[in-house]
C-alpha positions as CSV (number, residue, x, y, z in Angstrom):
1,X,-227.5,-88.8,31.6
2,X,-228.8,-88.3,35.2
3,X,-230.7,-85.5,36.7
4,X,-228.9,-82.3,37.5
5,X,-229.0,-81.4,41.2
6,X,-228.5,-78.0,42.6
7,X,-226.1,-78.7,45.5
8,X,-226.9,-75.3,47.2
9,X,-230.6,-76.2,47.5
10,X,-229.7,-79.7,48.8
11,X,-227.3,-78.2,51.4
12,X,-229.7,-75.5,52.6
13,X,-232.6,-78.0,52.9
14,X,-230.4,-80.4,54.9
15,X,-229.4,-77.5,57.2
16,X,-233.0,-76.4,57.7
17,X,-234.1,-79.9,58.6
18,X,-231.2,-80.3,61.1
19,X,-232.1,-76.9,62.6
20,X,-235.7,-77.8,62.9
21,X,-234.8,-81.1,64.6
22,X,-232.6,-79.2,67.1
23,X,-235.3,-76.6,67.7
24,X,-237.8,-79.4,68.5
25,X,-235.4,-81.0,70.9
26,X,-234.7,-77.6,72.6
27,X,-238.5,-76.9,72.9
28,X,-239.1,-80.2,74.7
29,X,-236.0,-79.8,76.9
30,X,-236.3,-76.1,77.9
31,X,-239.8,-75.0,77.0
32,X,-242.4,-74.4,79.6
33,X,-246.0,-73.6,79.1
34,X,-247.5,-70.2,80.1
35,X,-249.2,-71.8,83.1
36,X,-246.0,-73.4,84.4
37,X,-244.2,-70.0,84.2
38,X,-247.1,-68.3,86.0
39,X,-247.1,-70.9,88.8
40,X,-243.3,-70.6,89.2
41,X,-243.6,-66.8,89.3
42,X,-246.4,-67.0,92.0
43,X,-244.3,-69.4,94.1
44,X,-241.3,-67.1,93.9
45,X,-243.4,-64.1,95.0
46,X,-244.8,-66.0,97.9
47,X,-241.4,-67.1,99.0
48,X,-240.0,-63.6,98.8
49,X,-243.0,-62.2,100.8
50,X,-242.5,-65.0,103.4
51,X,-238.9,-64.0,103.9
52,X,-239.7,-60.3,104.1
53,X,-242.2,-60.9,106.8
54,X,-239.7,-62.8,108.9
55,X,-236.9,-60.4,108.6
56,X,-235.7,-58.8,111.8
57,X,-235.6,-55.0,111.7
58,X,-232.8,-53.7,113.9
59,X,-232.4,-50.0,114.6
60,X,-229.0,-48.5,114.9
61,X,-228.0,-47.4,118.4
62,X,-226.2,-44.1,118.8
């Protein structure tokens, strides 16, 4: 007689492995380092400040 296999354990292990593989792919596709996020935030702040400096203020005439 062969070995008895718990199918629930086998199924759960296969799901965990598939989930880990998907998570690894997502990390490489979407993940950014802290330094990259910091640089992007700094660039966005500079761009906003640049636009704010060049905005024309118009006063309403009565």
